[in-house]
C-alpha positions in Angstrom: -0.1 0.0 -0.1 1.5 3.3 -1.0 2.5 5.6 2.4 0.7 9.0 2.2 1.1 11.0 5.1 -0.2 14.4 3.9 -3.7 15.6 2.3 -5.8 18.3 1.7 -9.4 18.1 2.3 -12.5 20.7 1.4 -15.0 19.6 4.3 -18.7 20.8 4.4 -21.0 19.7 7.0 -25.0 19.2 6.4 -27.4 22.4 5.9 -30.3 22.9 8.2 -33.7 21.9 6.5 -35.9 24.4 6.0 -39.0 24.4 8.0 -42.7 24.3 6.1 -45.7 27.0 5.9 -48.9 24.5 6.0 -52.4 24.4 7.1 -54.7 21.6 7.8 -57.5 20.9 5.4 -59.5 18.2 6.5 -63.0 17.5 6.4 -64.8 17.8 10.0 -62.0 19.5 11.3 -63.4 23.0 11.9 -60.1 25.1 12.9 -57.3 23.2 11.1 -54.9 26.3 11.7 -50.9 25.9 11.1 -49.5 22.6 10.5 -45.9 23.0 9.2 -43.3 21.1 10.8 -39.6 21.6 11.3 -36.6 21.2 9.6 -33.9 18.7 10.0 -30.6 19.5 11.4 -27.7 19.2 8.8 -25.1 16.3 9.6 -21.8 17.0 10.9 -18.4 16.1 9.9 -16.8 13.8 12.4 -12.9 12.6 12.3 -12.0 9.3 14.2 -8.8 7.7 15.2 -8.2 3.8 14.4 -5.6 2.0 14.5 -6.7 -0.1 11.6 -5.2 2.6 9.1 -1.7 3.1 8.9 -1.7 6.0 5.4 -4.0 8.8 4.4 -4.1 7.2 0.7 -7.8 6.7 0.7 -8.7 10.3 1.7 -6.2 11.6 -1.5 -8.8 10.3 -4.1 -11.7 11.8 -2.3 -10.5 15.2 -1.8 -14.3 16.6 -1.0 -16.0 15.3 2.1 -19.6 16.6 2.7 -22.4 15.5 5.0 -26.1 15.1 4.1 -28.3 18.0 4.6 -31.2 18.0 6.9 -34.3 17.0 5.3 -37.4 19.9 5.3 -40.6 20.0 7.0 -43.7 18.7 5.8 -47.3 19.6 6.3 -49.2 17.5 9.4 -46.7 18.4 11.3 -44.2 16.2 10.1 -40.9 17.1 11.1 -37.8 16.7 8.4 -35.0 13.8 9.1 -31.7 14.6 10.2 -28.9 14.7 7.8 -26.7 11.8 8.3 -23.4 12.8 10.3 -20.3 12.1 7.9 -18.0 10.0 9.7 -14.1 10.6 8.5 -11.6 7.4 9.8 -7.9 8.4 9.7 -5.2 6.7 11.3 -3.7 7.2 15.0 -1.3 10.3 14.9 -3.2 12.0 12.5 -3.3 16.3 12.9 -5.6 18.3 11.4 -5.3 21.8 10.4 -7.1 24.6 9.0 -5.4 25.5 6.0 -6.3 29.4 5.7 -5.2 29.9 9.6 -2.8 27.2 10.0 -4.4 26.7 13.3 -4.5 23.1 15.0 -7.7 21.5 15.1 -7.6 18.3 16.1 -4.5 16.2 17.2 -5.8 12.5 17.4 -3.4 10.3 19.2 -5.4 7.6 20.7 -7.4 5.2 18.9 -11.3 5.5 19.2 -10.5 9.5 19.8 -13.4 11.3 17.8 -14.0 15.0 17.3 -16.8 17.2 15.6 -14.9 19.6 13.1 -17.8 20.9 11.1 -21.2 21.3 12.9 -24.2 20.9 10.4 -26.7 23.9 10.4 -29.7 23.5 12.5 -33.3 23.0 11.2 -35.8 26.0 10.7 -39.3 25.8 12.4 -42.0 25.7 10.8 -45.2 27.3 10.8 -46.5 25.8 13.6 -44.3 27.2 16.2 -45.4 30.5 15.3 -49.2 30.2 16.1 -50.1 32.1 18.8 -53.2 34.6 20.1 -52.5 37.4 18.0 -51.5 35.6 15.0 -53.2 32.3 14.5 -52.4 31.6 10.9 -49.1 32.3 10.5 -47.5 32.1 7.1 -44.0 32.1 7.6 -41.5 29.9 8.6 -37.6 30.1 9.1 -35.1 28.7 6.5 -32.5 26.2 7.7 -29.1 27.4 8.9 -26.1 27.7 6.9 -23.5 24.9 6.8 -20.0 25.1 7.8 -17.5 24.8 5.0 -13.6 24.7 5.7 -10.4 23.4 3.9 -8.2 21.1 6.0 -4.7 19.8 5.7 -4.5 16.7 7.1 -0.6 15.4 8.5 0.2 11.8 9.9 2.7 11.8 12.4 3.7 8.6 13.3 3.4 7.2 17.1 6.5 5.4 18.3 8.4 5.2 21.1 11.9 5.0 19.5 12.9 7.2 16.5 15.9 6.2 14.0 18.0 8.8 13.0 21.0 8.8 10.5 22.4 9.0 7.2 21.4 6.7 4.5 22.8 3.6 4.8 23.7 4.1 8.3 22.0 0.7 9.0 18.7 2.2 10.4 16.6 -0.6 8.4 18.9 -3.2 9.3 18.3 -2.7 12.8 14.5 -2.1 12.7 14.6 -5.4 10.9 16.9 -7.3 13.1 15.0 -6.2 16.4 11.3 -6.5 15.0 9.0 -8.0 12.3 9.4 -4.8 10.0 10.8 -6.0 6.6 12.2 -2.3 5.3 13.8 -2.5 1.6 17.9 -3.3 2.3 20.4 -2.5 0.3 23.8 -0.9 -0.4 22.9 2.0 -2.1 21.5 5.5 -0.6 18.0 6.1 -0.1 17.0 2.5 0.2 14.1 3.6 2.5 11.7 6.0 0.5 8.8 6.0 3.3 8.7 5.4 7.3 8.0 2.1 8.5 6.8 1.2 12.4 8.0 -2.3 14.3 6.9 -3.6 17.1 10.0 -4.5 19.5 9.5 -7.4 22.1 11.5 -7.0 25.2 11.5 -8.9 28.3 8.5 -9.6 30.7 6.0 -9.6 27.6 7.1 -5.8 27.2 7.1 -4.3 23.8 7.9 -0.6 22.5 7.4 0.8 18.9 10.1 1.5 16.7 9.8 3.9 13.6 12.3 4.2 10.9 12.3 7.2 8.4 14.6 8.0 5.4 18.3 8.8 5.9 18.5 12.8 6.3 21.3 14.6 4.5 23.7 18.0 5.1 21.1 20.4 3.2 17.7 18.8 3.8 16.5 22.1 5.3 16.8 23.2 1.5 15.5 20.3 0.0 18.3 17.7 -0.1 17.9 14.3 -0.5 14.4 13.7 0.8 14.8 17.0 2.8 12.7 17.3 5.9 9.5 15.7 4.7 9.7 12.6 7.2 11.1 14.3 10.3 7.7 14.9 11.4 7.5 11.7 12.4 10.2 11.6 15.0 8.4 14.7 17.0 6.4 11.9 18.9 9.3 9.7 19.7 10.4 9.2 22.8 14.1 8.8 22.3 15.6 8.8 19.4 18.6 6.3 18.4 21.3 8.0 16.2 23.1 5.6 13.9 26.2 6.6 12.6 28.8 4.3 10.3 32.0 4.9 10.7 32.7 2.0 8.3 33.6 4.8 6.0 36.9 6.5 7.5 39.0 7.8 6.0 36.8 8.8 3.1 34.3 10.7 5.7 34.5 12.1 8.8 31.5 10.8 11.0 31.8 13.0 13.6 30.9 15.9 11.3 27.9 14.3 10.0 27.0 13.3 13.6 26.8 17.3 13.9 25.6 18.1 10.6 22.5 15.4 11.2 21.8 17.4 14.6 22.3 20.8 12.9 19.2 19.6 10.4 17.5 19.0 13.7 17.8 22.0 15.1 16.5 23.9 11.6 13.5 21.8 11.3 12.3 21.8 15.2 14.2 23.1 18.2 12.1 21.1 20.2 12.8 18.0 18.0 16.4 18.9 18.6 16.2 18.2 22.2 15.4 15.1 22.4 17.0 12.5 24.1 19.3 10.7 21.9 21.4 7.2 22.0 24.3 7.2 19.6 24.7 3.9 17.9 27.7 2.9 16.3 26.7 0.1 13.8 28.4 -2.4 11.6 30.5 -3.2 14.2 31.2 -6.8 11.9 33.3 -4.9 9.6 37.2 -4.9 10.0 37.3 -1.0 9.6 34.6 -0.6 12.2 36.6 -2.2 14.5 39.9 -0.2 13.8 38.6 3.2 14.6 36.0 2.4 17.0 38.2 2.9 20.0 39.2 6.8 18.6 35.8 7.5 17.7 34.0 6.0 21.0 36.3 8.3 22.9 35.6 11.4 20.6 31.7 10.6 21.8 32.9 10.1 25.3 34.6 13.4 25.7 31.4 15.2 24.5 29.4 13.4 27.5 27.8 11.3 24.7 27.1 7.7 25.6 27.9 5.5 22.7 26.7 1.7 21.9 28.2 -0.4 19.5 26.0 -2.9 17.6 26.3 -5.1 14.6 22.8 -5.8 13.0 24.5 -8.4 10.8 25.7 -10.5 13.8 23.2 -9.6 16.7 26.2 -8.1 19.2 25.8 -5.1 21.3 22.0 -5.6 20.4 20.2 -7.1 23.8 22.5 -3.9 26.0 21.4 -1.7 23.6 17.7 -2.8 24.1 18.3 -3.1 27.9 19.2 1.4 27.8 16.1 2.0 25.7 14.2 0.4 28.1 15.5 2.3 30.8 15.4 5.3 29.5 11.7 4.3 28.3 10.2 2.9 31.5 12.8 4.1 34.0 13.5 0.3 35.3 16.3 -1.0 37.3 18.1 -3.8 35.5 17.2 -6.2 38.6 13.5 -5.5 37.6 13.6 -6.6 33.3 
């Protein structure tokens, strides 16, 4: 299924039904009087978050969403039926914004959470409602209230406990495929991952956490280089970030400069995101070059006060220690409790 994380909708609630002007004309009824019924209420536009969806693809093909209008009132004091509400189901983690003001109208972060974003117009009252001692035969009724229209932008932000960050080919997809059932594409060329993916990572005592893998970020992403900043929003809800660093390219590339460049891109995208806790993970420790350069690189990070976790997704080396550290940061447990 194609991953779509942004769509624009033109949503319209239902117009209220008009009240009816009518009079009873029935045999053997001496005083018929006004008998116009009320119009029905227009349908609301309701958004519901559901864990059964993972993309906004379906809504991209239906950009115009309209609730049903209320039905008009009728004679013999018959009220019009209310318009049917429009229920729009979206993935958990969807943010709904007003296109014109950029205001956040809803942030749907829980399965089953609902919000009414556009209310249907109220139905108009029929002429029977206006009969009085001084006006026994009113010849007017109320029109239905106008509906509401809005242009909405929906943005999906993945709900994950742990987000993977790093350059293309740093080993993010290899790690998530090692510790979860997620099966992202893995290859030896840049930008293998083109869309985000989620994986549930099982842990001790039947606990688990959700890990998110996004396409690699490169220097200049804020200016559109690579895949740009488009997917960084999926890390905003993560509790912690795993910053994966590949040092097997030394001396052709400097992993220390690349590490600082990625963090600079985070700051340019969102200062709040740049302040999230990070765990630095040195990948591909099964490679000879990585083993040779690891002591010096590890020392550089430790001088900056950054703990380093070397791992190999190919052999599993260091994976258990990394998962223990993630659990400690997520749940604050001591090792004896795991």
